[in-house]
C-alpha positions in Angstrom: 102.7 128.3 104.7 105.1 131.2 103.9 108.1 129.2 105.3 107.1 126.1 103.2 106.9 128.2 100.1 110.4 129.6 100.9 112.0 126.2 101.7 110.5 124.2 98.8 112.9 125.4 96.1 115.8 124.2 98.3 114.4 120.7 98.4 113.9 120.7 94.6 117.5 122.0 94.1 119.0 119.2 96.2 117.0 116.4 94.4 119.9 116.1 91.9 122.5 115.5 94.6 123.4 112.0 95.8 122.3 112.9 99.3 118.7 112.7 100.6 117.5 116.0 102.1 114.5 115.9 104.4 112.9 118.9 106.1 110.5 119.3 108.9 109.6 122.9 109.8 112.9 124.7 110.0 115.0 121.6 110.6 116.9 120.2 107.6 118.3 116.6 107.7 120.9 115.4 105.2 121.4 111.6 104.8 124.1 110.1 102.6 125.8 106.7 102.3 128.8 105.3 100.5 131.3 102.6 100.8 134.1 105.1 100.2 134.5 107.7 103.0 136.2 110.2 100.6 133.3 110.1 98.1 130.9 110.5 101.0 132.8 113.6 102.1 132.5 115.1 98.6 128.8 114.4 98.4 128.0 115.9 101.8 130.2 119.0 101.4 128.6 119.6 98.0 125.1 119.4 99.5 126.1 121.7 102.4 127.5 124.2 99.9 124.2 124.2 98.0 122.2 124.8 101.2 124.5 127.6 102.5 124.4 129.4 99.1 120.6 129.1 99.1 120.5 130.6 102.6 122.7 133.6 101.6 120.5 134.2 98.6 117.4 134.4 100.8 119.2 136.3 103.6 119.2 133.3 105.9 122.2 132.1 107.8 122.8 128.6 109.2 124.7 128.2 112.5 127.6 125.7 112.0 128.1 125.3 115.8 124.4 124.1 116.1 124.7 121.7 113.1 125.1 118.2 114.3 126.5 115.1 112.5 126.8 111.5 113.3 128.7 108.8 111.4 127.1 105.3 111.3 129.4 102.4 110.3 130.4 98.9 111.4 133.9 99.2 109.8 136.9 99.1 112.1 139.0 101.2 109.8 137.4 104.0 107.7 138.0 107.5 106.4 136.0 110.0 108.6 134.6 112.6 106.2 135.7 116.2 106.9 132.5 118.2 106.8 132.6 122.0 106.5 129.9 124.6 106.6 131.0 128.2 105.8 134.6 127.0 106.3 133.7 125.8 109.8 134.4 122.2 110.5 131.4 120.3 111.8 131.8 118.2 115.0 130.8 114.6 115.2 128.5 113.3 118.0 127.9 109.9 119.3 124.1 110.4 118.8 121.7 112.7 117.0 118.2 113.7 118.0 115.7 114.0 115.1 112.1 114.8 115.9 112.3 113.3 119.3 114.1 110.1 118.2 117.7 109.7 119.3 119.7 108.0 116.6 123.1 106.6 118.0 126.1 105.6 115.9 125.5 101.9 116.7 121.8 102.0 115.8 120.8 100.1 118.9 118.6 102.9 120.1 119.6 102.3 123.7 120.2 106.1 124.2 116.7 106.8 122.9 115.1 104.3 125.3 117.2 105.6 128.2 115.8 109.1 127.4 112.1 108.1 127.2 112.4 105.8 130.2 113.8 108.6 132.2 110.7 110.6 131.3 108.5 107.7 132.3 110.3 107.4 135.6 109.6 111.0 136.3 105.9 110.3 135.6 106.1 107.2 137.9 107.5 109.3 140.7 104.6 111.8 140.4 102.0 109.1 140.3 103.6 107.3 143.3 103.0 110.4 145.4 99.3 110.1 144.8 98.9 106.3 144.8 100.1 103.6 147.2 99.2 100.0 147.8 96.6 100.9 150.5 95.5 104.4 149.5 95.3 107.0 146.8 94.3 106.8 143.2 92.5 103.5 142.3 93.7 100.9 139.9 91.4 102.1 137.0 92.7 105.7 137.1 96.3 104.5 137.3 95.8 102.2 134.3 94.2 105.1 132.4 97.3 107.3 133.1 99.6 104.5 132.0 97.7 103.9 128.7 97.2 107.6 127.9 100.6 109.0 129.0 103.3 106.4 129.8 102.8 104.0 126.9 102.8 106.7 124.2 105.9 108.3 125.8 107.9 105.1 125.7 106.6 103.7 122.4 107.2 106.9 120.5 108.7 106.0 117.1 108.5 102.3 117.9 108.4 101.4 114.2 112.1 102.5 114.1 113.4 100.6 117.1 111.0 97.7 117.6 113.5 95.2 116.1 116.0 96.0 118.9 113.7 94.4 121.4 115.0 91.0 120.4 118.2 92.0 122.2 118.2 90.9 125.9 119.4 94.2 127.4 116.7 96.2 125.5 114.0 93.8 126.5 115.2 94.0 130.1 114.9 97.8 130.1 111.3 97.6 128.8 110.3 94.8 131.1 111.5 96.7 134.1 109.4 99.7 133.1 106.3 97.5 132.5 106.8 95.8 135.9 107.1 98.9 138.1 104.0 100.4 136.5 102.2 97.1 136.7 102.9 96.8 140.4 101.6 100.3 141.0 98.4 99.7 138.9 97.6 96.4 140.5 98.3 97.8 144.0 100.7 94.9 144.6 104.0 94.5 146.6 107.2 95.6 144.9 108.3 91.9 144.9 105.6 91.0 142.4 107.0 89.5 139.2 106.6 91.0 135.7 104.2 88.1 134.8 101.8 88.7 137.7 101.9 92.5 137.8 101.4 92.8 134.1 98.5 90.4 134.0 96.7 91.8 137.1 97.1 95.4 135.8 95.6 94.3 132.4 98.5 95.7 130.4 100.8 94.0 127.8 104.7 94.1 128.2 106.2 97.1 126.4 108.5 94.9 124.3 105.5 93.2 122.7 103.6 96.5 122.4 106.5 98.0 120.5 106.5 95.1 117.9 102.7 95.4 117.7 103.0 99.1 116.9 105.7 98.5 114.3 103.5 95.8 112.6 100.5 98.2 112.4 102.7 100.9 111.0 103.9 98.6 108.2 100.4 97.5 107.4 99.3 101.2 107.1 102.1 101.6 104.6 100.8 98.7 102.5 102.4 95.6 103.8 100.0 92.7 103.1 98.6 90.5 105.8 99.4 86.8 105.5 95.8 85.8 106.3 94.5 88.1 103.5 96.7 87.6 100.5 96.0 90.1 97.7 93.8 92.3 99.9 94.5 95.9 100.6 93.9 98.0 103.6 91.3 100.8 103.4 93.6 103.8 103.5 92.6 107.4 103.9 92.7 109.7 100.9 95.3 112.4 100.6 94.4 115.8 102.0 95.4 117.1 98.6 92.5 115.1 97.0 90.0 117.1 99.0 88.2 119.9 97.1 89.5 123.4 97.4 88.6 125.0 100.8 86.2 127.4 99.1 84.4 124.5 97.5 84.0 122.4 100.7 80.4 122.3 101.8 79.5 121.8 105.5 76.4 119.6 105.3 73.9 119.0 108.1 71.6 116.0 108.8 68.3 115.9 110.5 66.9 113.7 113.2 63.8 111.6 113.1 62.6 109.7 116.1 59.5 107.7 115.0 57.2 106.9 112.1 55.2 110.1 112.7 58.4 112.2 112.1 59.0 110.2 108.8 55.4 110.9 107.7 55.8 114.6 108.4 58.7 115.1 106.0 57.4 117.9 103.8 58.8 117.0 100.4 57.4 114.3 98.2 60.7 112.7 97.3 61.4 109.0 97.6 62.6 107.8 101.1 65.6 105.5 101.0 66.4 103.5 104.1 69.9 102.0 104.4 71.4 99.5 106.8 74.4 97.3 107.3 74.6 94.1 109.4 77.2 91.6 110.6 75.9 88.2 111.7 77.7 84.9 112.2 80.9 86.5 110.9 79.3 87.6 107.6 78.7 91.2 106.5 75.8 92.4 104.4 74.1 95.7 103.5 70.8 96.7 102.1 68.9 99.6 100.5 65.1 99.8 100.4 63.3 102.6 98.5 59.8 103.8 99.5 57.3 106.1 97.9 53.8 106.9 99.0 54.1 104.3 101.8 55.0 101.5 99.4 58.3 99.7 98.9 59.3 100.1 95.2 62.9 98.9 95.1 65.4 96.8 97.2 69.1 96.5 96.7 71.1 93.9 98.7 74.8 93.0 98.6 77.5 91.5 100.8 81.0 92.6 101.8 83.9 90.4 102.8 83.6 88.8 106.2 86.5 90.9 107.6 84.8 94.2 106.8 83.1 96.3 109.6 79.5 97.3 110.0 80.6 100.9 109.6 82.0 100.0 106.1 78.7 98.2 105.3 76.7 101.3 106.4 78.8 103.6 104.2 78.5 101.3 101.2 74.8 101.1 101.6 74.5 104.9 101.4 76.8 104.9 98.4 74.6 102.4 96.6 71.5 104.5 97.5 73.2 107.5 95.8 74.1 105.4 92.7 70.4 104.4 92.4 69.3 108.1 92.6 71.8 109.1 89.9 70.4 106.4 87.6 66.8 107.7 88.0 65.1 110.9 87.2 64.0 111.7 90.7 64.1 115.5 91.6 65.4 114.6 95.1 65.6 111.9 97.7 65.6 111.5 101.5 68.4 109.1 102.6 67.6 107.7 106.1 70.3 105.7 108.0 70.6 104.5 111.6 74.4 104.9 111.6 75.1 108.3 113.1 78.9 107.8 112.7 78.5 107.2 108.9 76.2 110.2 108.5 78.6 112.4 110.6 81.6 111.4 108.5 79.8 112.1 105.2 78.8 115.6 106.5 82.3 116.4 107.5 83.9 118.2 104.5 87.5 117.4 105.6 87.0 113.7 106.4 89.6 111.5 104.6 87.5 108.4 104.6 87.6 107.1 101.0 84.0 106.0 100.8 82.8 109.2 102.4 84.8 111.2 99.9 83.2 109.3 97.0 79.7 109.9 98.6 80.3 113.7 98.9 81.4 113.7 95.2 78.2 111.9 94.2 76.0 114.3 96.2 77.8 117.2 94.5 77.2 115.6 91.1 73.5 115.3 91.9 73.3 118.9 93.1 75.0 120.1 89.9 72.2 118.2 88.0 69.6 120.1 90.0 68.8 117.1 92.2 68.6 117.4 96.0 69.5 115.0 98.7 68.5 115.2 102.4 70.3 113.1 105.0 68.4 111.8 108.1 69.5 109.9 111.2 67.1 107.6 113.1 67.6 105.5 116.2 67.9 101.8 115.3 65.1 99.5 116.1 62.6 102.1 117.1 59.7 100.6 115.0 60.1 102.6 111.8 58.8 100.4 109.0 61.5 101.2 106.4 64.3 100.9 108.9 63.2 97.5 110.1 62.8 96.4 106.5 66.4 97.5 105.7 67.7 95.7 108.8 65.9 92.5 107.7 67.3 92.7 104.2 70.9 93.4 105.4 70.8 90.3 107.6 69.5 88.2 104.7 72.3 89.6 102.5 74.9 88.7 105.1 73.7 85.1 105.4 72.3 84.2 102.0 73.8 86.4 99.4 76.3 84.4 97.3 77.5 87.1 94.9 81.0 88.3 94.9 81.6 90.9 97.6 80.9 94.5 96.7 83.8 95.7 98.9 86.9 93.8 100.0 89.3 96.4 101.5 89.9 95.5 105.2 89.6 98.2 107.8 92.5 99.2 110.1 90.5 97.9 113.1 90.7 94.4 111.6 94.5 94.7 111.1 94.8 95.8 114.7 92.7 92.9 115.9 94.8 90.4 114.0 98.0 92.0 115.3 96.7 92.0 118.9 95.8 88.3 118.6 99.4 87.6 117.5 100.8 89.6 120.4 98.6 87.7 122.8 99.7 84.3 121.4 103.4 85.3 122.0 102.6 86.7 125.4 100.8 83.4 126.3 103.9 81.4 125.4 106.1 83.6 127.5 103.5 83.4 130.3 103.5 79.6 130.3 107.3 79.3 130.1 107.9 81.7 132.9 109.2 80.1 136.1 107.6 82.7 138.4 104.0 83.5 139.3 102.9 79.9 140.1 99.9 81.1 142.2 98.7 83.6 139.5 98.8 80.8 136.9 96.6 78.6 139.1 93.9 81.2 139.0 94.5 82.4 135.4 96.2 79.8 133.1 95.0 81.6 130.0 95.8 85.3 129.6 93.0 86.1 127.1 90.3 84.7 129.5 92.2 86.4 132.3 91.9 89.9 130.8 88.1 89.4 130.3 87.7 88.1 133.9 89.8 90.8 135.5 87.6 93.6 133.9 84.9 92.7 136.5 87.3 92.5 139.5 88.2 95.7 141.3 91.9 95.5 142.1 93.3 96.4 145.5 96.1 95.2 147.7 94.1 92.4 149.2 92.9 91.1 145.8 96.5 91.2 144.5 97.6 89.3 147.6 95.1 86.6 146.8 96.3 86.2 143.2 100.0 86.4 143.8 100.7 85.2 147.3 102.7 88.3 148.0 101.2 89.8 151.2 100.5 89.1 154.8 100.7 85.3 154.8 103.5 83.7 156.8 105.1 81.9 153.8 105.7 85.2 152.1 106.8 87.0 155.3 109.2 84.3 156.2 110.8 84.4 152.7 111.7 88.0 153.3 112.7 87.4 157.0 109.7 89.2 158.4 108.4 86.1 160.2 110.2 83.5 162.3 108.3 80.6 160.7 106.5 80.0 157.5 104.0 77.6 159.1 100.3 78.2 159.8 99.2 77.9 163.5 96.8 75.2 162.5 99.6 72.8 161.6 103.4 73.1 162.3 104.1 71.1 159.1 101.9 73.2 156.7 103.3 76.4 155.2 100.8 79.3 155.3 100.5 79.8 151.6 97.5 81.1 149.6 96.5 77.5 148.7 96.6 76.4 152.3 94.5 79.3 153.5 91.9 79.0 150.8 91.7 75.2 150.3 93.0 73.4 153.4 93.2 75.6 156.6 90.6 74.1 159.1 90.1 77.5 160.8 88.1 78.6 157.8 86.4 75.2 157.3 82.9 76.4 158.1 83.0 79.4 155.8 84.6 77.2 153.1 81.8 74.7 153.3 79.1 77.4 153.2 80.8 78.9 150.2 81.0 75.6 148.4 77.3 75.0 149.0 76.4 78.5 147.7 78.5 78.0 144.5 77.8 74.3 144.0 81.5 73.8 143.4 84.3 72.3 145.5 87.2 74.6 146.4 90.2 72.6 145.3 93.3 73.6 143.3 92.0 72.1 140.1 88.7 74.2 140.3 90.2 77.6 141.1 90.4 78.6 137.4 86.8 77.6 136.7 85.5 79.3 139.8 87.2 82.6 138.9 86.0 82.5 135.3 82.3 81.9 136.4 80.4 85.1 136.8 78.1 83.5 139.5 80.8 81.7 141.5 83.5 84.4 141.4 81.9 87.0 143.8 81.0 84.3 146.3 84.5 82.8 146.3 86.2 86.2 146.4 84.1 87.2 149.5 85.3 84.1 151.4 88.9 84.3 150.2 89.3 88.0 151.0 87.8 87.6 154.5 90.2 84.8 155.2 93.2 86.8 153.9 92.1 89.9 155.9 92.0 87.7 159.1 95.4 86.2 158.4 97.0 89.6 157.6 95.7 91.1 160.9 97.0 88.1 162.7 100.4 88.5 161.2 100.6 92.2 161.8 100.5 93.2 158.1 98.9 96.4 156.8 95.5 95.7 155.1 92.6 97.5 153.6 89.8 97.9 156.0 
């Protein structure tokens, strides 16, 4: 705080210059642009002079030898500005690091990606020591490490460099990083393609994730969504809009578990039950007011269909407070089954805009000598008022034809739309890819594939089944590990996954028993339906994995016992 107080006058002084001065902690960044190099030199030297004079006035010295500069231009011939700080000429660099983002003179961000990928490779090496195809950390743990550590490391500041992923060499770098981690997560062979390894590890290529992050960043900054013209995102309030720290009140809420607890509430205030509901893609909320065991008032309203249940719960509590303000009640008990909403309201530093308004309304009531008690109850536990509020909220969602009481879309909705767009692009790339033909037979649609793969425990043998990269002769022959690609059952039939699972007569009895158990014929056209079906999948997988285990032992490959 002391440093900010000291530095703020400098930023105010440089506002009148033609350069933009930005500060973060004790780092100061100067940005200036001009078509004329000489004018640019004058602007920057003037700004540097102001900064050094400010430093002398406050007994602070800047180190010219630590001051970095980079010139960004596409011109072949230009005047390179001569920059001086305290009569020391500043040296130009090819790249500049600002808050962890490496900005190069060509603005292609390849040096930045090289740096973050180098960090990710170091993580990969450490993970590889603890996880191999046949032993070590399981697939779920590896995926958690990837999602929590590797992705954030590589995608840092993606909103700045996401556009460069359209360049082939940038996309190639990111795809390679996705592939090596995908292979490790899916417990597959290093020959597995980007398409197969990414799908089986349930991750999305980093190039697409970078664009997704950039889109979400722009939406947060106010960029409209095409599907919702004229609608605004629900943004958090500024921390400066919170009350002064000495005026912030840490509120508490109480728990009630059943109707008996409700009846034992000591005060004689009205009891107001609130609820929100989302049904058939429609959102509604309701308030029901009870006194002396009787319902005396109901309020119902709807929200836009893209709003969340959380927003509906918050708006219901807000409407309850409006009702209390309009009446002469000495106090009220507000009872909600949304613990997240109640917790947010009680948090004095929460930046949720609806919660902030609710806290202000409670403060207004208290200033007028009215009291409000907040209660949380477990949903659908037989409490009369809560069940009534739930019924009214569902009716409001389905039947209410009034204009919506709230139309700001939550960030979760924007993320969902952005993810759907990402998956559509990924599906097109998946279909157009010339690799992973076996994987596509099992999983032609990636959205359905991700849902299905959640219920499949990945290991080396399962990955072998879905990719064909493993102990079958067709694969071993391709990499000169077998003298022939043919199965011993037929000299003219390659020992591929399809042959083993569908045609090989050595597994005919088991195959017939499996088909009888499933009620489905094991043919190439049915594989995708069998894998999607929750009943058929485990039966088929048991047969297929036993067959592959037998084949792998026969061919001398390492397998999971």
